[in-house]
N, C-alpha and C positions, 0 to 999 in steps of 0.2 A: 547563556541563546538559548532561543530556543526549540524545541525539535519535532517531531510531527509524526503521526502515525499515517498510511497513507495507503487508499483505496482505488486498486488501476482495475480498470477492464478491457479486455485483449477485444481487438477489434475482428479478431479472427475463429474466436470459437465461442467467444460472451465468453470464458470462465475469472475470475476474478485472479487479485495479486494482493498481499496486504505485506506494508513495508515499510523505515523508519527512516530519516533524513535530517539535516535538518537548513537542508533546501532543497523543497518537493521542485525545482523548474528543471536544476540542474538535473536531479537526479529521475526524472524522469523523458529525461533526454536522453538517460548512459544508460532507461530501458528499450528504449525508442533505439538507438545508435547500436542494440545488439552487444551490449558492453557489461548486460548482468546473465550469468551462463544461467541462469531459470528460468528467465520470458525471452529472452532471444527466440523460442525458436516459434513464438505467438504474436510477435507484432503487426502492426501499431497497437500503444496501450492507449486509455485515457482513461484523466485524469478524473477520478468520481466524486471524490472528496478526501478529506483529512482529519484531526484529531490535533490538537496539540498535547505539548507536556512540557513542565518546567525544566527537566534535565534530560541527560542522552539513558542514564540509566529506568526513566522510569520509562525510557522510551523503546527499549532493549524489551522491558520484563512489558509492556501491554501487545508488544510485535511479539512473542514468545506465547504469549497471553491466550489469543487470540487464534492462531496458529495451533494451539494443543486440543483447544478445549471447543469443536463442533455447533453448540449451541451461541456461547460468546463472537464465537466467531459472525453467525447466522445473524443476532441480530445486531451487529457491528457498518455489516451490508446492509440492512435495510433503516437501520437508522440513514443512512449514506444515501442511498437510493430515493430516499424520501420525498419526490416535488418541494 
């Protein structure tokens, strides 16, 4: 099963959110329907892009790494924001 690190942007205030999942479409619906505590106040969210990971452990580690290191987070956002 493939896992993904995804980047969302809030239409409300243009902030970003990074997460991981094995089903991007389902996860985006949960964000936009207010079922994710950390994002429910900034709906609606737009999917900007994603990165594939081969397993859940890799995806969880990548998500943690991006959230803990602002330089890596910025590079990830910049890469996915390119036209």
